Each structure stands twice: as structure tokens, then as C-alpha cells.
All heavy atoms as a GROMACS GRO file, in nm:
protein
  532
    1MET      N    1 -10.308   6.014  -1.005
    1MET     CA    2 -10.270   6.020  -1.152
    1MET      C    3 -10.126   5.989  -1.173
    1MET      O    4 -10.092   5.925  -1.269
    1MET     CB    5 -10.310   6.162  -1.201
    1MET     CG    6 -10.278   6.182  -1.342
    1MET     SD    7 -10.424   6.148  -1.440
    1MET     CE    8 -10.381   6.188  -1.596
    2GLY      N    9 -10.039   6.034  -1.088
    2GLY     CA   10  -9.896   6.015  -1.103
    2GLY      C   11  -9.842   5.886  -1.050
    2GLY      O   12  -9.727   5.859  -1.060
    3ARG      N   13  -9.932   5.803  -0.995
    3ARG     CA   14  -9.885   5.674  -0.929
    3ARG      C   15  -9.844   5.571  -1.035
    3ARG      O   16  -9.768   5.484  -0.999
    3ARG     CB   17 -10.001   5.616  -0.845
    3ARG     CG   18 -10.031   5.700  -0.727
    3ARG     CD   19 -10.132   5.635  -0.635
    3ARG     NE   20 -10.220   5.548  -0.699
    3ARG     CZ   21 -10.342   5.521  -0.663
    3ARG    NH1   22 -10.389   5.578  -0.552
    3ARG    NH2   23 -10.420   5.434  -0.724
    4PHE      N   24  -9.892   5.578  -1.155
    4PHE     CA   25  -9.862   5.477  -1.251
    4PHE      C   26  -9.774   5.524  -1.370
    4PHE      O   27  -9.775   5.463  -1.478
    4PHE     CB   28  -9.992   5.419  -1.306
    4PHE     CG   29 -10.076   5.353  -1.207
    4PHE    CD1   30 -10.191   5.414  -1.155
    4PHE    CD2   31 -10.037   5.230  -1.152
    4PHE    CE1   32 -10.269   5.347  -1.057
    4PHE    CE2   33 -10.113   5.164  -1.052
    4PHE     CZ   34 -10.228   5.223  -1.006
    5GLN      N   35  -9.702   5.631  -1.342
    5GLN     CA   36  -9.612   5.678  -1.450
    5GLN      C   37  -9.498   5.576  -1.480
    5GLN      O   38  -9.452   5.574  -1.592
    5GLN     CB   39  -9.556   5.815  -1.415
    5GLN     CG   40  -9.651   5.926  -1.422
    5GLN     CD   41  -9.587   6.062  -1.389
    5GLN    OE1   42  -9.491   6.063  -1.322
    5GLN    NE2   43  -9.647   6.164  -1.438
    6TRP      N   44  -9.456   5.501  -1.385
    6TRP     CA   45  -9.353   5.404  -1.404
    6TRP      C   46  -9.400   5.296  -1.504
    6TRP      O   47  -9.314   5.233  -1.575
    6TRP     CB   48  -9.310   5.338  -1.274
    6TRP     CG   49  -9.419   5.260  -1.203
    6TRP    CD1   50  -9.512   5.314  -1.117
    6TRP    CD2   51  -9.445   5.124  -1.218
    6TRP    NE1   52  -9.594   5.216  -1.077
    6TRP    CE2   53  -9.558   5.097  -1.140
    6TRP    CE3   54  -9.389   5.026  -1.297
    6TRP    CZ2   55  -9.612   4.971  -1.131
    6TRP    CZ3   56  -9.446   4.899  -1.288
    6TRP    CH2   57  -9.557   4.871  -1.204
    7MET      N   58  -9.525   5.281  -1.512
    7MET     CA   59  -9.576   5.176  -1.609
    7MET      C   60  -9.555   5.217  -1.750
    7MET      O   61  -9.546   5.134  -1.840
    7MET     CB   62  -9.721   5.142  -1.582
    7MET     CG   63  -9.743   5.068  -1.452
    7MET     SD   64  -9.915   5.028  -1.426
    7MET     CE   65  -9.938   4.902  -1.553
    8GLU      N   66  -9.547   5.348  -1.777
    8GLU     CA   67  -9.523   5.397  -1.917
    8GLU      C   68  -9.386   5.355  -1.964
    8GLU      O   69  -9.366   5.338  -2.085
    8GLU     CB   70  -9.542   5.547  -1.920
    8GLU     CG   71  -9.677   5.599  -1.897
    8GLU     CD   72  -9.684   5.752  -1.903
    8GLU    OE1   73  -9.589   5.812  -1.950
    8GLU    OE2   74  -9.791   5.800  -1.863
    9ALA      N   75  -9.292   5.342  -1.871
    9ALA     CA   76  -9.155   5.306  -1.908
    9ALA      C   77  -9.139   5.156  -1.929
    9ALA      O   78  -9.039   5.115  -1.990
    9ALA     CB   79  -9.058   5.354  -1.803
   10MET      N   80  -9.235   5.077  -1.882
   10MET     CA   81  -9.214   4.936  -1.888
   10MET      C   82  -9.222   4.877  -2.027
   10MET      O   83  -9.144   4.787  -2.060
   10MET     CB   84  -9.321   4.860  -1.799
   10MET     CG   85  -9.314   4.891  -1.651
   10MET     SD   86  -9.138   4.874  -1.586
   10MET     CE   87  -9.131   4.699  -1.592
   11LEU      N   88  -9.308   4.931  -2.117
   11LEU     CA   89  -9.315   4.884  -2.251
   11LEU      C   90  -9.191   4.908  -2.331
   11LEU      O   91  -9.132   4.812  -2.389
   11LEU     CB   92  -9.437   4.942  -2.320
   11LEU     CG   93  -9.458   4.899  -2.472
   11LEU    CD1   94  -9.479   4.752  -2.471
   11LEU    CD2   95  -9.572   4.974  -2.529
   12PRO      N   96  -9.131   5.033  -2.332
   12PRO     CA   97  -9.010   5.048  -2.404
   12PRO      C   98  -8.894   4.969  -2.345
   12PRO      O   99  -8.809   4.917  -2.422
   12PRO     CB  100  -8.980   5.204  -2.393
   12PRO     CG  101  -9.117   5.265  -2.354
   12PRO     CD  102  -9.190   5.157  -2.284
   13LEU      N  103  -8.890   4.958  -2.210
   13LEU     CA  104  -8.783   4.883  -2.152
   13LEU      C  105  -8.791   4.739  -2.186
   13LEU      O  106  -8.692   4.664  -2.206
   13LEU     CB  107  -8.778   4.902  -2.001
   13LEU     CG  108  -8.728   5.037  -1.951
   13LEU    CD1  109  -8.744   5.044  -1.798
   13LEU    CD2  110  -8.587   5.056  -1.989
   14GLY      N  111  -8.912   4.684  -2.192
   14GLY     CA  112  -8.939   4.548  -2.229
   14GLY      C  113  -8.898   4.523  -2.375
   14GLY      O  114  -8.844   4.419  -2.409
   15ILE      N  115  -8.926   4.617  -2.462
   15ILE     CA  116  -8.891   4.606  -2.605
   15ILE      C  117  -8.739   4.605  -2.616
   15ILE      O  118  -8.680   4.521  -2.695
   15ILE     CB  119  -8.956   4.718  -2.683
   15ILE    CG1  120  -9.110   4.691  -2.690
   15ILE    CG2  121  -8.895   4.719  -2.827
   15ILE    CD1  122  -9.181   4.810  -2.754
   16ILE      N  123  -8.669   4.694  -2.547
   16ILE     CA  124  -8.522   4.705  -2.555
   16ILE      C  125  -8.465   4.575  -2.500
   16ILE      O  126  -8.370   4.517  -2.568
   16ILE     CB  127  -8.473   4.822  -2.478
   16ILE    CG1  128  -8.512   4.952  -2.552
   16ILE    CG2  129  -8.322   4.819  -2.459
   16ILE    CD1  130  -8.489   5.081  -2.469
   17ALA      N  131  -8.508   4.522  -2.388
   17ALA     CA  132  -8.454   4.399  -2.329
   17ALA      C  133  -8.481   4.285  -2.427
   17ALA      O  134  -8.391   4.202  -2.444
   17ALA     CB  135  -8.519   4.377  -2.196
   18GLY      N  136  -8.596   4.278  -2.487
   18GLY     CA  137  -8.625   4.169  -2.580
   18GLY      C  138  -8.540   4.170  -2.703
   18GLY      O  139  -8.488   4.067  -2.750
   19MET      N  140  -8.512   4.288  -2.754
   19MET     CA  141  -8.427   4.300  -2.871
   19MET      C  142  -8.286   4.261  -2.841
   19MET      O  143  -8.217   4.200  -2.923
   19MET     CB  144  -8.435   4.440  -2.932
   19MET     CG  145  -8.565   4.481  -2.997
   19MET     SD  146  -8.602   4.376  -3.136
   19MET     CE  147  -8.762   4.316  -3.098
   20LEU      N  148  -8.232   4.302  -2.722
   20LEU     CA  149  -8.103   4.258  -2.685
   20LEU      C  150  -8.090   4.105  -2.670
   20LEU      O  151  -7.988   4.050  -2.714
   20LEU     CB  152  -8.063   4.325  -2.550
   20LEU     CG  153  -8.030   4.472  -2.559
   20LEU    CD1  154  -8.008   4.531  -2.415
   20LEU    CD2  155  -7.905   4.497  -2.642
   21CYS      N  156  -8.192   4.046  -2.613
   21CYS     CA  157  -8.188   3.899  -2.600
   21CYS      C  158  -8.196   3.835  -2.736
   21CYS      O  159  -8.124   3.736  -2.763
   21CYS     CB  160  -8.310   3.856  -2.516
   21CYS     SG  161  -8.293   3.902  -2.343
   22ILE      N  162  -8.281   3.886  -2.825
   22ILE     CA  163  -8.291   3.825  -2.961
   22ILE      C  164  -8.158   3.841  -3.037
   22ILE      O  165  -8.111   3.747  -3.099
   22ILE     CB  166  -8.407   3.893  -3.040
   22ILE    CG1  167  -8.542   3.850  -2.975
   22ILE    CG2  168  -8.398   3.858  -3.185
   22ILE    CD1  169  -8.654   3.925  -3.032
   23ALA      N  170  -8.091   3.959  -3.024
   23ALA     CA  171  -7.968   3.981  -3.097
   23ALA      C  172  -7.859   3.888  -3.045
   23ALA      O  173  -7.780   3.828  -3.126
   23ALA     CB  174  -7.922   4.130  -3.085
   24GLY      N  175  -7.850   3.870  -2.913
   24GLY     CA  176  -7.753   3.779  -2.862
   24GLY      C  177  -7.775   3.637  -2.905
   24GLY      O  178  -7.682   3.560  -2.933
   25ASN      N  179  -7.902   3.592  -2.901
   25ASN     CA  180  -7.934   3.461  -2.943
   25ASN      C  181  -7.905   3.432  -3.092
   25ASN      O  182  -7.867   3.323  -3.128
   25ASN     CB  183  -8.075   3.418  -2.907
   25ASN     CG  184  -8.086   3.392  -2.759
   25ASN    OD1  185  -8.001   3.334  -2.694
   25ASN    ND2  186  -8.196   3.440  -2.697
   26VAL      N  187  -7.929   3.532  -3.176
   26VAL     CA  188  -7.904   3.521  -3.318
   26VAL      C  189  -7.752   3.502  -3.339
   26VAL      O  190  -7.712   3.417  -3.422
   26VAL     CB  191  -7.958   3.640  -3.397
   26VAL    CG1  192  -7.905   3.647  -3.534
   26VAL    CG2  193  -8.115   3.629  -3.399
   27GLN      N  194  -7.674   3.583  -3.273
   27GLN     CA  195  -7.528   3.574  -3.288
   27GLN      C  196  -7.480   3.434  -3.245
   27GLN      O  197  -7.394   3.371  -3.307
   27GLN     CB  198  -7.456   3.679  -3.206
   27GLN     CG  199  -7.466   3.816  -3.263
   27GLN     CD  200  -7.396   3.920  -3.175
   27GLN    OE1  201  -7.343   3.891  -3.069
   27GLN    NE2  202  -7.383   4.038  -3.229
   28TYR      N  203  -7.528   3.383  -3.132
   28TYR     CA  204  -7.494   3.249  -3.080
   28TYR      C  205  -7.533   3.149  -3.180
   28TYR      O  206  -7.454   3.056  -3.208
   28TYR     CB  207  -7.569   3.231  -2.945
   28TYR     CG  208  -7.553   3.090  -2.895
   28TYR    CD1  209  -7.439   3.050  -2.822
   28TYR    CD2  210  -7.652   2.991  -2.918
   28TYR    CE1  211  -7.425   2.922  -2.776
   28TYR    CE2  212  -7.634   2.863  -2.864
   28TYR     CZ  213  -7.518   2.832  -2.800
   28TYR     OH  214  -7.510   2.702  -2.749
   29THR      N  215  -7.651   3.150  -3.232
   29THR     CA  216  -7.702   3.045  -3.328
   29THR      C  217  -7.619   3.050  -3.458
   29THR      O  218  -7.579   2.941  -3.508
   29THR     CB  219  -7.855   3.070  -3.359
   29THR    OG1  220  -7.922   3.076  -3.238
   29THR    CG2  221  -7.904   2.967  -3.453
   30ILE      N  222  -7.590   3.171  -3.510
   30ILE     CA  223  -7.511   3.177  -3.635
   30ILE      C  224  -7.373   3.122  -3.614
   30ILE      O  225  -7.321   3.048  -3.697
   30ILE     CB  226  -7.513   3.322  -3.687
   30ILE    CG1  227  -7.648   3.360  -3.740
   30ILE    CG2  228  -7.409   3.338  -3.797
   30ILE    CD1  229  -7.665   3.504  -3.777
   31HIS      N  230  -7.310   3.159  -3.502
   31HIS     CA  231  -7.174   3.112  -3.476
   31HIS      C  232  -7.172   2.964  -3.454
   31HIS      O  233  -7.082   2.894  -3.508
   31HIS     CB  234  -7.112   3.182  -3.350
   31HIS     CG  235  -6.974   3.144  -3.327
   31HIS    ND1  236  -6.866   3.209  -3.386
   31HIS    CD2  237  -6.916   3.050  -3.250
   31HIS    CE1  238  -6.754   3.153  -3.348
   31HIS    NE2  239  -6.779   3.058  -3.266
   32LYS      N  240  -7.268   2.912  -3.382
   32LYS     CA  241  -7.276   2.764  -3.359
   32LYS      C  242  -7.300   2.687  -3.489
   32LYS      O  243  -7.240   2.582  -3.511
   32LYS     CB  244  -7.378   2.730  -3.253
   32LYS     CG  245  -7.373   2.592  -3.206
   32LYS     CD  246  -7.470   2.560  -3.094
   32LYS     CE  247  -7.456   2.414  -3.058
   32LYS     NZ  248  -7.556   2.382  -2.954
   33ALA      N  249  -7.383   2.742  -3.575
   33ALA     CA  250  -7.409   2.682  -3.705
   33ALA      C  251  -7.289   2.683  -3.795
   33ALA      O  252  -7.258   2.587  -3.865
   33ALA     CB  253  -7.528   2.750  -3.774
   34ALA      N  254  -7.203   2.788  -3.787
   34ALA     CA  255  -7.093   2.804  -3.875
   34ALA      C  256  -6.977   2.720  -3.823
   34ALA      O  257  -6.902   2.665  -3.910
   34ALA     CB  258  -7.051   2.949  -3.888
   35HIS      N  259  -6.960   2.707  -3.692
   35HIS     CA  260  -6.838   2.647  -3.642
   35HIS      C  261  -6.871   2.510  -3.570
   35HIS      O  262  -6.773   2.441  -3.532
   35HIS     CB  263  -6.764   2.737  -3.549
   35HIS     CG  264  -6.722   2.863  -3.606
   35HIS    ND1  265  -6.609   2.867  -3.697
   35HIS    CD2  266  -6.768   2.991  -3.604
   35HIS    CE1  267  -6.597   2.995  -3.741
   35HIS    NE2  268  -6.687   3.067  -3.686
   36GLY      N  269  -6.991   2.480  -3.548
   36GLY     CA  270  -7.027   2.355  -3.485
   36GLY      C  271  -7.013   2.349  -3.334
   36GLY      O  272  -7.032   2.251  -3.272
   37ARG      N  273  -6.975   2.464  -3.277
   37ARG     CA  274  -6.963   2.466  -3.131
   37ARG      C  275  -6.984   2.612  -3.087
   37ARG      O  276  -6.965   2.705  -3.162
   37ARG     CB  277  -6.829   2.415  -3.083
   37ARG     CG  278  -6.716   2.495  -3.136
   37ARG     CD  279  -6.583   2.435  -3.088
   37ARG     NE  280  -6.476   2.506  -3.155
   37ARG     CZ  281  -6.352   2.515  -3.105
   37ARG    NH1  282  -6.320   2.453  -2.996
   37ARG    NH2  283  -6.262   2.583  -3.171
   38PRO      N  284  -7.019   2.628  -2.956
   38PRO     CA  285  -7.042   2.767  -2.910
   38PRO      C  286  -6.912   2.849  -2.909
   38PRO      O  287  -6.802   2.792  -2.901
   38PRO     CB  288  -7.092   2.748  -2.773
   38PRO     CG  289  -7.143   2.610  -2.760
   38PRO     CD  290  -7.054   2.532  -2.860
   39LYS      N  291  -6.924   2.978  -2.920
   39LYS     CA  292  -6.809   3.062  -2.911
   39LYS      C  293  -6.749   3.070  -2.773
   39LYS      O  294  -6.818   3.076  -2.677
   39LYS     CB  295  -6.848   3.205  -2.953
   39LYS     CG  296  -6.737   3.305  -2.963
   39LYS     CD  297  -6.789   3.441  -3.016
   39LYS     CE  298  -6.684   3.550  -3.008
   39LYS     NZ  299  -6.570   3.528  -3.086
   40HIS      N  300  -6.614   3.066  -2.768
   40HIS     CA  301  -6.546   3.075  -2.638
   40HIS      C  302  -6.538   3.224  -2.604
   40HIS      O  303  -6.490   3.305  -2.684
   40HIS     CB  304  -6.406   3.013  -2.651
   40HIS     CG  305  -6.404   2.871  -2.671
   40HIS    ND1  306  -6.418   2.779  -2.564
   40HIS    CD2  307  -6.395   2.796  -2.780
   40HIS    CE1  308  -6.414   2.659  -2.611
   40HIS    NE2  309  -6.396   2.666  -2.746
   41ILE      N  310  -6.583   3.253  -2.481
   41ILE     CA  311  -6.578   3.391  -2.441
   41ILE      C  312  -6.436   3.429  -2.401
   41ILE      O  313  -6.368   3.355  -2.329
   41ILE     CB  314  -6.670   3.414  -2.314
   41ILE    CG1  315  -6.815   3.368  -2.349
   41ILE    CG2  316  -6.668   3.554  -2.267
   41ILE    CD1  317  -6.880   3.442  -2.466
   42GLY      N  318  -6.389   3.545  -2.443
   42GLY     CA  319  -6.255   3.593  -2.409
   42GLY      C  320  -6.140   3.517  -2.483
   42GLY      O  321  -6.034   3.504  -2.440
   43ASN      N  322  -6.179   3.462  -2.602
   43ASN     CA  323  -6.080   3.383  -2.678
   43ASN      C  324  -6.016   3.476  -2.780
   43ASN      O  325  -6.075   3.505  -2.881
   43ASN     CB  326  -6.153   3.265  -2.749
   43ASN     CG  327  -6.060   3.161  -2.794
   43ASN    OD1  328  -5.949   3.146  -2.748
   43ASN    ND2  329  -6.108   3.067  -2.885
   44ASP      N  330  -5.890   3.519  -2.748
   44ASP     CA  331  -5.826   3.613  -2.837
   44ASP      C  332  -5.727   3.542  -2.922
   44ASP      O  333  -5.718   3.417  -2.926
   44ASP     CB  334  -5.764   3.725  -2.753
   44ASP     CG  335  -5.665   3.681  -2.659
   44ASP    OD1  336  -5.636   3.559  -2.654
   44ASP    OD2  337  -5.609   3.763  -2.584
   45MET      N  338  -5.640   3.616  -2.993
   45MET     CA  339  -5.542   3.557  -3.090
   45MET      C  340  -5.444   3.470  -3.014
   45MET      O  341  -5.398   3.368  -3.071
   45MET     CB  342  -5.474   3.670  -3.170
   45MET     CG  343  -5.564   3.735  -3.273
   45MET     SD  344  -5.487   3.874  -3.361
   45MET     CE  345  -5.325   3.821  -3.392
   46TRP      N  346  -5.404   3.508  -2.894
   46TRP     CA  347  -5.310   3.433  -2.817
   46TRP      C  348  -5.366   3.296  -2.782
   46TRP      O  349  -5.302   3.192  -2.793
   46TRP     CB  350  -5.266   3.505  -2.689
   46TRP     CG  351  -5.181   3.425  -2.600
   46TRP    CD1  352  -5.216   3.355  -2.490
   46TRP    CD2  353  -5.041   3.406  -2.613
   46TRP    NE1  354  -5.109   3.290  -2.434
   46TRP    CE2  355  -4.998   3.322  -2.508
   46TRP    CE3  356  -4.946   3.453  -2.703
   46TRP    CZ2  357  -4.868   3.284  -2.490
   46TRP    CZ3  358  -4.817   3.415  -2.685
   46TRP    CH2  359  -4.777   3.330  -2.579
   47ASP      N  360  -5.495   3.293  -2.743
   47ASP     CA  361  -5.558   3.166  -2.712
   47ASP      C  362  -5.569   3.077  -2.830
   47ASP      O  363  -5.548   2.952  -2.821
   47ASP     CB  364  -5.694   3.190  -2.650
   47ASP     CG  365  -5.691   3.263  -2.516
   47ASP    OD1  366  -5.597   3.240  -2.440
   47ASP    OD2  367  -5.784   3.346  -2.493
   48VAL      N  368  -5.598   3.135  -2.948
   48VAL     CA  369  -5.612   3.055  -3.069
   48VAL      C  370  -5.472   2.998  -3.105
   48VAL      O  371  -5.464   2.878  -3.140
   48VAL     CB  372  -5.665   3.144  -3.183
   48VAL    CG1  373  -5.661   3.073  -3.315
   48VAL    CG2  374  -5.810   3.185  -3.154
   49ALA      N  375  -5.367   3.078  -3.091
   49ALA     CA  376  -5.234   3.032  -3.123
   49ALA      C  377  -5.190   2.914  -3.030
   49ALA      O  378  -5.132   2.819  -3.072
   49ALA     CB  379  -5.137   3.147  -3.118
   50MET      N  380  -5.225   2.927  -2.904
   50MET     CA  381  -5.195   2.824  -2.809
   50MET      C  382  -5.270   2.697  -2.832
   50MET      O  383  -5.224   2.585  -2.816
   50MET     CB  384  -5.210   2.874  -2.666
   50MET     CG  385  -5.115   2.979  -2.619
   50MET     SD  386  -4.946   2.918  -2.623
   50MET     CE  387  -4.881   3.006  -2.765
   51GLU      N  388  -5.398   2.714  -2.872
   51GLU     CA  389  -5.481   2.596  -2.904
   51GLU      C  390  -5.426   2.522  -3.024
   51GLU      O  391  -5.417   2.395  -3.023
   51GLU     CB  392  -5.621   2.642  -2.932
   51GLU     CG  393  -5.721   2.529  -2.952
   51GLU     CD  394  -5.862   2.576  -2.965
   51GLU    OE1  395  -5.895   2.682  -2.904
   51GLU    OE2  396  -5.938   2.516  -3.039
   52ARG      N  397  -5.379   2.591  -3.130
   52ARG     CA  398  -5.315   2.528  -3.239
   52ARG      C  399  -5.187   2.459  -3.205
   52ARG      O  400  -5.159   2.351  -3.249
   52ARG     CB  401  -5.287   2.636  -3.355
   52ARG     CG  402  -5.408   2.682  -3.425
   52ARG     CD  403  -5.373   2.779  -3.536
   52ARG     NE  404  -5.491   2.837  -3.593
   52ARG     CZ  405  -5.501   2.958  -3.644
   52ARG    NH1  406  -5.396   3.035  -3.644
   52ARG    NH2  407  -5.618   3.000  -3.693
   53ARG      N  408  -5.103   2.531  -3.122
   53ARG     CA  409  -4.973   2.467  -3.078
   53ARG      C  410  -5.001   2.344  -3.004
   53ARG      O  411  -4.936   2.235  -3.023
   53ARG     CB  412  -4.901   2.571  -2.988
   53ARG     CG  413  -4.765   2.512  -2.942
   53ARG     CD  414  -4.721   2.594  -2.824
   53ARG     NE  415  -4.818   2.572  -2.718
   53ARG     CZ  416  -4.778   2.561  -2.593
   53ARG    NH1  417  -4.655   2.574  -2.553
   53ARG    NH2  418  -4.867   2.543  -2.493
   54ASP      N  419  -5.100   2.343  -2.908
   54ASP     CA  420  -5.133   2.222  -2.826
   54ASP      C  421  -5.181   2.112  -2.919
   54ASP      O  422  -5.145   1.994  -2.900
   54ASP     CB  423  -5.236   2.260  -2.726
   54ASP     CG  424  -5.185   2.357  -2.617
   54ASP    OD1  425  -5.062   2.372  -2.612
   54ASP    OD2  426  -5.262   2.411  -2.543
   55LYS      N  427  -5.264   2.143  -3.016
   55LYS     CA  428  -5.320   2.041  -3.108
   55LYS      C  429  -5.202   1.978  -3.188
   55LYS      O  430  -5.197   1.859  -3.207
   55LYS     CB  431  -5.418   2.100  -3.202
   55LYS     CG  432  -5.489   1.996  -3.288
   55LYS     CD  433  -5.598   2.067  -3.372
   55LYS     CE  434  -5.676   1.967  -3.449
   55LYS     NZ  435  -5.611   1.875  -3.530
   56LYS      N  436  -5.104   2.063  -3.231
   56LYS     CA  437  -4.993   2.013  -3.309
   56LYS      C  438  -4.909   1.918  -3.222
   56LYS      O  439  -4.866   1.812  -3.270
   56LYS     CB  440  -4.911   2.130  -3.358
   56LYS     CG  441  -4.791   2.096  -3.437
   56LYS     CD  442  -4.717   2.225  -3.480
   56LYS     CE  443  -4.577   2.190  -3.531
   56LYS     NZ  444  -4.504   2.316  -3.559
   57ILE      N  445  -4.882   1.954  -3.092
   57ILE     CA  446  -4.802   1.874  -3.005
   57ILE      C  447  -4.873   1.742  -2.982
   57ILE      O  448  -4.806   1.634  -2.983
   57ILE     CB  449  -4.771   1.948  -2.874
   57ILE    CG1  450  -4.684   2.070  -2.900
   57ILE    CG2  451  -4.715   1.857  -2.766
   57ILE    CD1  452  -4.663   2.160  -2.782
   58VAL      N  453  -5.005   1.743  -2.952
   58VAL     CA  454  -5.073   1.624  -2.925
   58VAL      C  455  -5.076   1.532  -3.051
   58VAL      O  456  -5.051   1.407  -3.043
   58VAL     CB  457  -5.217   1.654  -2.879
   58VAL    CG1  458  -5.305   1.528  -2.880
   58VAL    CG2  459  -5.218   1.717  -2.746
   59ASP      N  460  -5.095   1.590  -3.168
   59ASP     CA  461  -5.094   1.507  -3.293
   59ASP      C  462  -4.953   1.445  -3.316
   59ASP      O  463  -4.946   1.335  -3.361
   59ASP     CB  464  -5.135   1.596  -3.412
   59ASP     CG  465  -5.286   1.627  -3.409
   59ASP    OD1  466  -5.361   1.558  -3.340
   59ASP    OD2  467  -5.322   1.718  -3.486
   60GLU      N  468  -4.853   1.522  -3.285
   60GLU     CA  469  -4.712   1.463  -3.303
   60GLU      C  470  -4.691   1.348  -3.207
   60GLU      O  471  -4.625   1.251  -3.245
   60GLU     CB  472  -4.612   1.575  -3.283
   60GLU     CG  473  -4.604   1.676  -3.395
   60GLU     CD  474  -4.505   1.784  -3.368
   60GLU    OE1  475  -4.444   1.791  -3.258
   60GLU    OE2  476  -4.484   1.871  -3.453
   61LYS      N  477  -4.746   1.356  -3.089
   61LYS     CA  478  -4.728   1.246  -2.992
   61LYS      C  479  -4.811   1.123  -3.035
   61LYS      O  480  -4.766   1.007  -3.016
   61LYS     CB  481  -4.764   1.295  -2.851
   61LYS     CG  482  -4.676   1.398  -2.795
   61LYS     CD  483  -4.543   1.344  -2.762
   61LYS     CE  484  -4.456   1.456  -2.699
   61LYS     NZ  485  -4.322   1.409  -2.669
   62LEU      N  486  -4.930   1.147  -3.081
   62LEU     CA  487  -5.018   1.038  -3.114
   62LEU      C  488  -4.977   0.972  -3.247
   62LEU      O  489  -4.991   0.848  -3.264
   62LEU     CB  490  -5.165   1.085  -3.126
   62LEU     CG  491  -5.233   1.122  -2.995
   62LEU    CD1  492  -5.371   1.175  -3.024
   62LEU    CD2  493  -5.240   1.001  -2.904
   63TYR      N  494  -4.935   1.046  -3.344
   63TYR     CA  495  -4.901   1.001  -3.477
   63TYR      C  496  -4.760   1.041  -3.512
   63TYR      O  497  -4.739   1.134  -3.586
   63TYR     CB  498  -5.001   1.051  -3.580
   63TYR     CG  499  -5.143   1.034  -3.544
   63TYR    CD1  500  -5.222   1.139  -3.504
   63TYR    CD2  501  -5.196   0.903  -3.545
   63TYR    CE1  502  -5.353   1.124  -3.473
   63TYR    CE2  503  -5.334   0.886  -3.507
   63TYR     CZ  504  -5.407   0.995  -3.474
   63TYR     OH  505  -5.539   0.978  -3.438
   64PRO      N  506  -4.658   0.971  -3.456
   64PRO     CA  507  -4.522   1.016  -3.488
   64PRO      C  508  -4.484   0.991  -3.633
   64PRO      O  509  -4.534   0.898  -3.697
   64PRO     CB  510  -4.435   0.929  -3.392
   64PRO     CG  511  -4.525   0.816  -3.359
   64PRO     CD  512  -4.662   0.862  -3.367
   65ALA      N  513  -4.406   1.083  -3.685
   65ALA     CA  514  -4.368   1.075  -3.834
   65ALA      C  515  -4.264   0.961  -3.848
   65ALA      O  516  -4.169   0.956  -3.769
   65ALA     CB  517  -4.312   1.210  -3.881
   66THR      N  518  -4.286   0.882  -3.944
   66THR     CA  519  -4.185   0.774  -3.966
   66THR      C  520  -4.101   0.815  -4.086
   66THR      O  521  -4.149   0.859  -4.184
   66THR     CB  522  -4.253   0.643  -3.995
   66THR    OG1  523  -4.344   0.656  -4.104
   66THR    CG2  524  -4.332   0.592  -3.872
   67ASN      N  525  -3.967   0.794  -4.076
   67ASN     CA  526  -3.873   0.832  -4.180
   67ASN      C  527  -3.826   0.707  -4.252
   67ASN      O  528  -3.806   0.606  -4.215
   67ASN     CB  529  -3.752   0.905  -4.122
   67ASN     CG  530  -3.799   1.042  -4.076
   67ASN    OD1  531  -3.891   1.096  -4.129
   67ASN    ND2  532  -3.724   1.092  -3.977
   0.00000   0.00000   0.00000
């Protein structure tokens, strides 16, 4: 009788795992739809500032301002 008690836990664990996967995929899909690319993992304010700085430097090199 007690040999199959572990099977009682499989349904709730499956539901929990499924909901976590669905929630992660929904966040990924919404972010990709809003920004056009996947979210960078570990991308904090410093990384964003450095990305803007790098883009500004590259743009200045490619398109120099004429006076």
C-alpha cells in the first residue's frame, strides 16, 4: 500500500514545474515582443550605460560631425 505514495506527489510537482515554465516563457515572449530581442541576463544599469557609451563612440567614429 505504501509503495506508491511518491506518485501522489508527482501531480502537484508537475503542475508547479509546468506553471514555472509557462511563467518564464510568457516573460520572455513579452520582453522579446516589446524590445525586439531577448533580454540580456545580468544586464544592470552599469551595463546599459556602457552600451550607450560604446554606441555613442562608434557613431562618432562612423559619422564625424562636420563644422
